[in-house]
N, C-alpha and C positions, 0 to 999 in steps of 0.2 A: 504493500500500500504506500509506503514511503516514496518509492521510485515513481509511482503513478502520480502522486502529488507533485513531486519534483518535475516530472515531465510537463504537467500543466503549468507550473510556474515558469519553466524555461521557455515553453512555447509562447506564453503571454509576454515574456520579456524580450525574446529574440525574434520570434516569427510573426507575431501579430502586428507589430508596428509598420512594416513596409507597406506602401500604398498598393502594391501588387497582390496583396493577400486579402481575399474577400472574406473567408471564413475558415475557422479551424474546427474540425469535428473529431471527437475522440470517443472511444469506447475502451476503457482500460488502457492498455498500451498501444492499441491500434489508433493511428492518427491519419486523418485526411486533411491536407492543407489545400483549400480551393483558391486558385488564383483568380484575379479579376479577368474581365473579358479581353482576350487577345484574339486576333484573327486565327482561325483554325490552321491555316497554312503555315503559321510560325512554329507550330508544335512546341509551344512554350513549356509544357510539362516535360517533354523530352529534353529540351535545352537545360532545364533546371536539373534533371537527373544527371546529365553529362557534367555539369558544373559541380554537382555534389560528388560525383565519382572522382573528380580532380582533387577534391578536398578529403577523400577517403571515406565518404559516406555512401552506404548502399541504400538508395531510395529508389522508388519507381513511380512512374506516372500512370494515372488512369485519366487520359485526356489531359486536361489542365488542372487535375487534382494530384498533388504529390502525396504519396503514401509512405508513411514511416511505420515499421513494425519491428521494434527492437526486440532482441531476445530477452526472455524473462530473467536471465542470469546476468544482464548487463550491469556494470558497476555505475555508480553515480557519476564518476568522472567521465566514463565512456558515453553515458547518456548526454551529459552536457556537451561533450565534443560533437556528438551526432547532431544535436539540435543547432549548435552554433554553425556547423558545416552546412546544414540544410538552409539555415537563414542566410548565410553568405552566398550560397548557390542561388537562392531566389533573387537576392539583390543583384548579383552579377548578371544572371540570365535575363532579367526583366528591365534593368535600368536603361538600356538603350531604347527600348520600345516605349517606356514611360516618358523619356526625355523627348522623343519624337512626337508623342501625343500632346505634350504641353505647349 
């Protein structure tokens, strides 16, 4: 239970603030991070996944929803690293498109 609460705190602190995140949905350790509307042709979810891989995070897209499903045995430090890497990947992958839209 402690890591589930930590995950919620970390997502709120690192993932919720970027303007490219519309919603975060969670059920226990399963998390879906829904991105704002991007043209389908950009495959933004895929771009975020690639940027996450460059940071050592294994995440996957379902369209423009980023899925995080950490193992139950993950340490608190590893969980923080995963969330920070995911947040950084979202910012990196979406920043050019948000700048063009502004």
